[in-house]
N, C-alpha and C positions, 0 to 999 in steps of 0.2 A: 355245098352250101345251099341252104334253102331257108324258107321262112314258114313258121307255123302260127296259126291263130285259132282262137276258139272262144265260144261263149256258152255257159251252162246256166240255165234258169233254175235257181233254187226255189224261188217263190213263184210269182206270176209275171216275172219279167218276160217281155216278148222278144224272142230270138227271131230275127228276120235276116234275109240275105243282104239287105242294104247295109246293115251294121257290119257284117263280116266283109262285105266288099270294100267298105271304107277302111277297115283294118288292113286288108290285103293291098289296097291301093297305096297306103303309106309305106309299104315294104316292097314296092315294085323294084327297087334297086337290088334286092336280094335274089330275085329269080325271074328272069325274062323268058325262060324256055317254056314254062307251063304254069297254069293257074288252075287250082281245083277248089271246089266248095261243096259241102254237104250239110244240109239242114234237116232235122227231124224233130219237129215240135219244140222241145225244151233244150235241144242241143244243136250246136252248129260249129263245124270246124273247117278250117281253110288251109291252103297250102300254096306256096310259090316255089317253083323248082328252078335251080340252076344245075344243069347237067355237068357233073364232075366225075362220074364213073360210068362205065359201059352199062351197068345194070340200071342206072338212073334214066337212061334213054327210053327204057321200056316201062318205067314205073309211073303209075297213076295214083296220086294221092289227093285227097283222102282215099284210103282203101277200105271198102265196106264189105262185110260178109253177112250172109243169111238175112237179107232184108233189113239190115241195120242193127242186128243184135250186137255186132262188134264193128267199130270203125276206128281208124288210126290216122293221125297226121304226124309226120316225123321229119326232123332235120337230123339225119344220121348217116354214119359210115360204120358199118359193123365189120370187124376184122376177123372174127371167127365164124365166117359164113359157112365154110365147108363142114365144120363140126356141127353147127346148128341145123343145117339143111339135112344132114344125116339123122341127127337125133329127132328131128321133127317130121321125118319121113316125107320130105319134099323133093325126092330125087326123081319124080315122075316127069320132069321137064328140064330143059337146059337151064343151068344156073344163071345165065345172062338174062333170062326172062323173070328172074325172081328178085324183086327189089328188097332193099334193106328194111323198108317199112313193113312189108308183108312178113318178113322173118320175125320182126319184133312182135307183130300181132299173133303169129302162130306160137311164139314162145309164151306170150301171155295166156293163150288158150290152154297151153299145157301146164305152165307153172304158176299162173296167176300173178299175184303181186311180188312173187320171188323172181320173176322174169329178169329184171335188171341185173341181178346177181350172175346171170348166165351170159351176159353180153360183154364183149370186148370191143373197144372202139370209142368213138365220140358220138354222143347222141343226146337229143332232147325230144321227147315225144309225149303225145296225149292219146289215150285210148278211151273211147266211150263204150262202156259195158251196159248194153241195153237190158240184159236179163237182171242185173243187179242194180240198175239205175244209178250208176256211179261213173265218175271220170277219174282215170288213173294217169298221172303224169310222172315223168322221171327225167333226171338229168345225169349225165355221165359222171364218172368217178372224180374228175378234176375240174369240171366246169368249162370244158372247151366249147361246148355248144350252150346256147343261152336260152333261158326260159324265165320270163317275168310274168307276174300275175297280180290280179286285184280281186279281193273277195269282200262282198257285202252280204247282208241278209237277204238280198234280192237275187243276186247273180254272182257268178264267178267268171272271170275272163283271163285269158293267157295269151302271150305273144312272144316272138323272138326278140323284139325290141320294144322299148318303152313307148315310142311314138305311136305304135299301133294301138296300145291301150288308151292313150290320150286322144285318139280319134273318136272314142266313144264319149259323148257329152255327159254321160252319167258319172264318169270317173273324175274325182276331184284332182286339182293340180297343186294342192298345198305342199309347200316345201318341207322337207325333213331337216330342220335346223341342226340337229345333232349330227347328221351325216355331213353337213357342210363343214362342221368342225373336224370330222374324220378326214374329209378331203384335204383340208388345209394342213392338218397335222400328220397326214400319211398314216392314219389308223384304219386298218381294214380287217380287224378281227371279226367284225360282224359281217358274216357272209350273206345275210338275207336282206340287209337294208339297201335302199337306194336314196337318191336325193329327193324322192317324192314320198310324203308321209304314208300314203295308202297303197303304194306299189312296192312289191317285194320281188327279189330274185330267188328262184328255187336253189338252195345251196347244193354244191357238188355232192354226189353220192347219196342224194336224197330222192324220195318219191313223195307224191302228194295225192291223197285220196279225197275226192270231193263228192258228197252226196247231199241229201236234203238236211242232214245234220250239220253240214258245213265242211270245211277243209281240215284234214289231219295230216301233219307232216311226219314222215318216217325216214330214218336213216337206214339204207340198205347195205352200205359198205363203209368201212374205214380201214386205214392202215394199221397193221399190227406190229408193234415194236418188239414183241417178245420172240418172234421167230428168227432163227439164225441159219445162215448157209455155211456149211463146213465141207471143204474138199480136202483131199489128201495132199495135192500138189498145187503149186502156184499156177501151173499151166491150166489146170482144170478151172480155176477161177476166171482166167482170161478168156478161155474158150466159151465158158458159159455166158459171160458178159457179151462177148462178140456175137454169139448166136442170138441172144435176145435183142441186142441193138440192131442187128441185121433184119430181124423180123419186124421190129418197130418201124424201120425205114421202109422196108418192102411193103408193108400194109398201106403205108401212106403214099406210095407210088401208084396205087390203083386209081387210074384216071382215064377219062375219055378224051382228054386233050393233052396239050403240052404241059410239062411239069417244070417248075422253077425251084431254085433254092437260094436263100440268102447265103452270102459268103463274105464274112467280115475279116477272116484271117485268124479268128480265135479258135479255140479247141472245139467248141460245140458246133458251130455252123460248118466249119471245115470237115469235121468228122461226118456230118450228115451228107454234105455234098460229095465227099469222096466215096462214101458207102453207096449212095444213090448211083453214082457213076459206075462203080464196080458191078452193081446189080444189073444196070442197063447193059453193060458190056457183056455180061455173062448170059443175058437173056435175049431181049428183043432188039438190041442194038439201037435203042432210042437215044435221042440227044437230051442232055440235061442243060437247062438254061440257068446260069448263075448270075446273081445281081449283087454288086458290091458298091459301097459308098467310098468315095475318095475325097481328099481334102487338099486343095491347092493353096487356099488362103491360110490354113492353119496346119502346117506340115506335121506338128507334133501329134496330131490326131490320125494321120494317114497310116494305113496298114498295108500299103501296096506291096511291100517287100514280102509279107507273109502271104498275101493273096496270090502273088505271082509264083510262090513256091508250089501252089496247087495247079497253076496254069503254066503252059498249055497242056491239055490232056485230050486224047481222042474221046469223042462223045460228049464234050462240053462246049457250050456256046456261051460266052461270057460277056456281060454288060457292066459298065461302070457308070455310076451316077454321081454327079458333082454335088456334094452335100451342101455347098454354099448357095445353092439355088433358092433354098427356103430358109427363112428365119423361124425361130420358135413361135412367133406370133403372126407370121406372114399369112395373109389370106384366111384370117381366123374365122370369117363368116362361114366358109365352106367346111372348115375342120371342126367347128363346134357342133355341127350336125343337128341343128334345130333343137327339138325339145328333149332329146336324150341327155345323158350326163356329159359334162365336159371331158375332153380327152386327156386323161391324167398320164402323161408320159413326156418328159422333157426332150426326148429324142424323136418325138413323133414327126417333126419336120423332115428329118433324114429318112425315116421310114416312108413318109409320104412320097418322096422322090423315087424310092425303090418300087413302090406300088404302081406309080405312074409308068415306070419303065416296064414292069411286068405286064401291065394291062396293054401297053403298046405292042408287046410281043405276043399278045393273045394267050397269056398264061392264065389258066383257070385254077391251078393248084400250086401253092408256094410253100415249100418246106422251110422250117425255121428252127433255130437252136435254142429257143426260149426255154428256160427252166433247167438247163444242163447243170449249172452250178449247184442248185438245190437238190436235184434228183440224184446225181452221182455223189455229191457232197465233197467239199474240199477236205473234210475230215480232220480239221485242226483241233476239234474238241477231243481228239485222241490224247492230246497233251494234258488236258484237264483230267481225263480219266486216269492217265498214268500217275498224275500228281495225287489225286484223291485216293489211289490205291497204294501210295508210297513206293512206287517203282521208280526211284529217283535216278538210278544209273541209266536206265533206258530213257527216262524223261530228258536227262541232260543231253544225251546223244541226239535225240530227235529234235529237241528245242533249238540246239545250236545249229543243226543243219537247216531247220526251217527258217530261223532268223537270217541266216546267210543267204538262203535261196531267194527269199522275198525282200531282202535288203531292209529288214525291220530291226530296230534296236533290241538287243537281247534283254536289256533290263525291263522293257515293256512286256516281252514274252514271259519273263520270269514272274512279273507281277500278275498279269492277267491269266496266264496259263499254268502258273505254279502256285502262287500264294492264295489267290482268290478261291480256288476249289477246296482249300483247307478250312475255310471259314465255316463254323457250325451252321447247319441249315436253318435252325431256329433264329439265330442272330441275323443271318442274311435276309431271311424272309421278313422279319420285323423291320429291318432297315429299309428294304425296298418298298414294303407296303406303306411305310411312313412317307417315303418320297412320293409315292403315287398319290398321296393326299395333297401334295403341294403342286397345284396346277402349273405354277410357273416353271417347274423343272421339266414339264412335258411340252411346253410351248416351243422350245428350241428356236426362239427368235421370231416366231409367228406373231404378229401384232394383233391378236384378237382383242376386241373391246371388253372391258370388265363387265359391262352390262350383258353382253352376249354370253360370257362365261357363266354368269349367275343364272341367266334365263334358261340355259339348257342343262344346268347343274353338271358342268363339265368335270368337276372333281369326282363325282360318283361314276360318270361314264368312263373316265380314265382308269379308275380303280378296277372296273369290270373288264375293260378291253386290254389292260396291260397286266393281267394276273400272271402272265408268263414271266414277266420281269422279276417276280419274287422267287423264281426257281433258280437254284444254282446250276451252272453248266458243269455237271460232273460225269455225265454219261453221254458218250459219243452218239449212240443210236437214238436216245431220246432227243438230243439236240437236232439230229438229222430229221427226225419225225416232225418236230416243230417247224423246221424250215420248209419242208415239203407241204405241210398242212396250212401254211400261212394263208390268210384270206387275201393277201396281196396277189397271189397267183390267179385265183379265180376271178378277181376283179380285173386284173391286167388282161387275162384271156378274153374277157368280155369287151374290153376296149379294142383289142386287136381284131376280134371278130367283127365288130361294128364298123371299124375303119376299113378293113380290106373288102368288106361287102360293098362299099361305095365304088370299088373298082372292078366288081364282078369276080373277085378272087377268093378262094377258100384257103386260108392259111392252116397248115397242119404241123403238129408238134410231136416229133418222134420221141422226145424225152418224156412226154406225158403219156407214156404207154404203161398201162397198169402192171403188166408183167415185168417190165424193166424197172419200174419204181419199186415194186415189192422186192425184187432181187437186190437192188442196190441198198435198200434199207436193211436187209437181212445180212449184209456182208460184215465180216469181222472188221473192226476199225483199222487194223493194219493194212487192209486191202484198199483203203481210201487214202491213207497218208503213210509215207515211209521215207525216212531220211530227207525230210524237207519237201518231198514231192507230193503235192496235193492231187486229189482225183487220180490216184495212181493206177487203178484198174482200167480206167478209160484210156489212159495213155498207153499202157502196155498192150492192151487188147487190140489197139489200132496199128500195131507194128506192121509195116509193109503196105499199109493202106493210106496212112496219113503221112505227109512229109515230116521228116524229123525236126525241121525248123519249128513246126507247129506242135508236133507231138510232145516235145520237151521244152516248150515255151513256158517260162516261169510265171509270167503275169499276163496282163492284158492292157490294151491302150485305154487311157482316160480320154473320153470324148467331150469332157466338160469344157476345155478351152474353146472349141468351136461353138458350143452353146452360148457361152458368155460373149464371145466375139460377135456373133450374129444378133444377140439380144441387145447389145450396146451400139450396134451400127444399123443393120437393116431394120430392127424393130424399135429403135430409140424413140421415134415419134410417138409410137403407141404407148411405150412406158411413160414418157413425159405426160401424155394426155391423161392417162388413167390416174397417175399419182398426183398431178396438179389439180385435176378436177374429176374426182372419182364419181362414177354413176351413183345415183341415190340407192340403188339396190345393194351395193356393197357396204355402204356406210353403217348399216345396222349390225355388221359382223366385225368390222375392222376399226382399230384405232387409227384414224387418218393421220394424226400428227406423227405417230410412231411409224406409219407406212412411209411418209415423206422423209423421215430421218433415215430409214433403211435405204431408200433410193439414193439419198445423198451419199451415204457411206459406200454404196455399191458403185455408183457412177464416178465418185471422186477418188476412192481409195482401192477399188478393185477387190472388195471383200466378197469373193466368189460364192461362199456358202450362203450369202444373202440372195444371190441371183435366182436360185430355185424357188425360194419363198416368194419373191416378187413375181416371178413368172406364174406361179400357181394362183396368186391373188388376182393378177390381171386376167388370167384365163377364166377364173370364176366370175369376175366382174363382167367380162364380155359375154359369157354364157347367160348370166342373169339378165343382162340388158337385152340380149337376143331373144331369150325365152319370153320376157314380158311383151316384146314387140309381136311375136308370133301369137301369144295368148290374146292380145287385144285385137289383132286382125281376125282371129278365129271366132271371137265373141259376136261378130257381126252376122254369122250364119249358123252358129251352134245352137242346139236346143237347150232349154234350161237344164242346169245341172241337178241331177238327182241328189236329194239331201239325206238319203239314208246313211246310217253309219256303216263304216267298213269294219272288217274283222281284223284285229291286230294279231298277226302271227309272228311277232318279232322273236324268236328264240335267241421337060427333063433334059438338060445338057447331057447327051448320052454318047459314050464311046463304045464301040463294039470290037470284041476280039473273038474270032472263031478258032477253036482248037481243033 
């Protein structure tokens, strides 16, 4: 985990060290091991390093060659190092002396703007090309690493976090009101937008070229739903998956310090923890630290029986965090994190306790099972595909097994997975597009004010962002692709990255490995679901590694009861305060009378679906209030704001067990 910053003068904007130092200072939490800065007339780039790999101990960024003709700053972990070092003829010195940033720069020297296509791993980088007088930026395939930017006719600036950009007095702080609606309605199809009107995030799988003509966005990679994997035997499928999953975990174990892994008792985190332990036992005999949340106050959320099926094992040192220590709104000033976006995750309070425990154990790398459901796919759309192709005998067998396995009414499976796929595409599309024009159908109980809805033209925005809803779910692979490509993933990865950075931890995600994702997408649908068992290939491939209690677990625990319990007890005063006397900042977006009615229904009748809506509104209100306070304090010493127009590119209670 590192931080990168940079400023490129397009016109006569003065790039000096002071501005870059200010940006780097705002990101001090992301890298305490080393700070680097390089300025050459119209370009300046900076770097903060947290050593998380052996190679990073010797790395000095920014890395500059040939007197400044090429320079790079990067937050990266490159997984195909061996292959690239050989291809780039860098075998003249020990690999431990070669940093990932230097590998990326040499790849750019050889392949130019095609270099990101050659990289595996997680990365965000910026390269200054002095010969061509341009800046080249790129972000990894799924958006694990972050890169935000601002572009005006005067200058271009980029950084790992928004707060670094806002440290420059020339960058406006105007709110993006359309994105506020996205936040409250959970619409994240727009992968470039942020809550600031003039600040954007570089979308996953994209590169950005900036020169005197301005910035140009290019997509260098996307998933292909046309390719298909076909093997002769079932065993070949499982072995291929297991090999890729093993590589995905192994790459992310590359660390200079202790590695931890979340362990919830679910299929994803348990698979990662068990695989990491197997790899350690077969190699360096290192110890894997696992971190699990337990629930004493709300036993229905507790998964200790599943967690304990993994423990005890040699090579594991396990820690349990009491989830009740934090409420969803507890200590919100620290969690809101200043000027960046609010932390959109109702379970962040539980994660917060895990990060505290990991930091206390001096963990620098934490593996996590995020994305497993989407990457491997439950595969339930296989039923839709069978129905659309009139394969009714097989459909009936599969549908009955699925309904029984997940304890779901068969009549609902029949309607959703049997009848709906038979509706003509033209009819379905017309009906869904008609619904998308009715704003109230998309509000889902969120009490946005009518004035706000009109001001941002929400009808048009919903029609654009929800185009997917007009497509019938007839094809298993197409549905799989849509789930993996959802903007929610890149947004959530950004939230996770920004949060764990506060604890000096780099969180790594084995399921977001390009090779594994491409393989899972290309699988035949029957390898994802069969006789009611979803995510079938992941279950069978882990035979002998994963405890059977978890391997053949039909569902997962609902953690909602703990969320609602803490929201109505620990955080009750905060809820009361915000709903009874809302801050002025939230009133321009929310119908206050409707908000109070929602709170009455939630607190009096326990309508739990309302709780998430209330929590999100309160989090936004607190963030807006905190943001305005910071802005007013900063105005006392900030220089006048540049009025040039920007370029719109919108496309711990801890128990320990030692195994």
